[in-house]
C-alpha positions in Angstrom: 18.2 51.1 -5.9 21.4 50.7 -3.5 19.3 49.9 -0.7 17.3 46.5 -2.9 21.2 45.3 -3.8 22.1 45.3 -0.6 19.5 43.0 0.5 19.8 41.2 -2.5 23.1 40.8 -1.1 22.4 39.4 2.5 19.9 37.1 0.9 22.8 35.5 -1.1 25.4 35.5 1.4 23.0 33.5 4.1 22.4 31.4 1.6 26.1 30.4 0.6 26.7 30.5 5.0 23.9 27.8 5.4 23.5 26.0 2.4 26.4 24.2 2.6 25.8 20.9 3.6 22.2 20.9 1.9 22.4 21.9 -1.1 24.3 18.7 -2.9 21.8 16.3 -1.6 18.2 19.0 -1.5 17.2 17.5 -4.5 17.1 13.6 -4.3 14.5 11.6 -5.1 11.7 10.3 -2.6 13.0 7.2 -1.7 16.3 8.7 -0.7 16.0 11.6 1.8 19.6 12.9 2.6 20.7 15.3 5.4 24.0 16.6 7.0 25.4 16.9 10.4 28.0 19.5 10.6 30.2 19.1 14.0 32.2 22.6 14.6 33.4 24.5 18.2 36.5 25.6 19.7 38.9 24.2 21.8 41.0 26.7 23.9 43.6 25.7 27.2 45.6 27.5 29.4 48.4 28.9 28.6 51.8 29.4 30.9 50.5 32.9 32.1 47.6 31.2 33.3 44.8 32.9 30.5 43.4 30.6 27.9 44.0 30.9 24.5 43.1 28.8 21.6 44.7 26.3 20.3 46.1 25.3 16.9 46.9 22.0 15.1 45.0 20.1 17.8 43.4 16.7 16.4 39.5 16.6 16.3 38.6 12.9 15.6 34.5 12.9 14.3 32.9 8.8 14.9 29.1 9.9 13.7 28.4 6.9 15.2 28.5 4.0 11.6 32.1 2.8 11.9 32.8 6.3 10.0 35.8 9.3 12.0 36.8 11.0 10.4 39.7 13.6 11.8 40.5 17.5 11.3 42.6 19.5 13.2 42.1 23.2 14.6 43.1 26.5 13.2 43.1 29.2 15.4 41.0 26.9 17.9 38.0 26.3 15.7 37.7 22.8 14.1 34.3 21.9 11.5 33.9 18.5 10.3 30.9 17.9 8.3 28.8 13.6 7.3 26.1 13.3 5.1 23.8 10.5 5.6 20.7 8.7 4.2 18.2 8.5 6.7 18.7 5.2 9.9 16.4 3.8 11.4 18.3 3.8 15.1 19.7 6.4 17.0 23.1 6.9 17.1 25.7 8.2 19.4 28.3 11.0 18.2 31.5 10.8 19.8 33.6 13.5 20.0 37.5 13.1 20.6 39.9 16.5 21.1 43.8 15.2 21.4 47.9 17.2 22.0 48.7 14.5 19.5 52.5 16.6 19.4 52.3 18.7 22.5 54.0 21.3 20.8 51.1 24.2 21.7 51.9 25.8 24.6 52.4 22.1 26.1 51.0 19.2 26.6 47.4 19.0 26.9 44.6 16.4 28.2 42.7 14.1 25.8 38.6 14.8 26.2 35.5 13.4 24.7 32.3 14.1 24.3 29.8 12.4 23.3 26.1 13.0 21.3 22.7 11.3 21.5 21.0 12.1 17.9 17.8 10.4 19.8 15.7 10.2 17.4 15.9 7.9 14.2 18.3 9.7 11.6 18.7 12.8 13.3 16.2 14.4 11.3 12.3 15.6 10.7 10.4 12.5 11.5 12.5 10.0 12.3 12.6 8.0 8.6 14.1 11.0 6.4 11.1 12.3 5.5 10.7 16.2 6.0 13.7 16.6 4.8 15.2 19.7 6.9 19.1 19.6 5.3 21.9 20.3 7.4 21.8 19.9 11.8 24.3 22.0 13.7 26.0 20.5 16.4 28.4 22.9 18.6 30.8 21.3 20.8 33.2 23.9 22.6 36.5 22.3 24.5 38.6 23.5 27.3 41.6 21.6 28.0 43.3 21.6 30.6 47.5 20.8 30.6 49.0 17.7 31.8 52.7 18.7 31.0 55.3 21.0 29.8 
């Protein structure tokens, strides 16, 4: 009995960990397919003793390619942001900009930018939203150089 309960627990846990983006829109009609981009990762930088440390309080701005820009700040060096979208016709470039806005965490760090070209229209299966696949997770890690004290 304990073996079955553990198996059920694992299935339920994995559902909640992977479905945060897709559950809300998974029941949309055929004409309106939705999906979600999840951008997540870590931000680290050098410290006074020459080691790498995870940086808290670093601003992460994500431009999802349609004028929708979301900002968040790292906590313990980690960040995550999500963007719900309907199917769209043209490819997108998602741009992630990481910057130390106040310089309070181990000195002042450089600003870094990474771009992701979502080559297929809509970024989802079949390019037009058909065959809805839910969440598209993109992981971007940053290692920032120090540029000041």
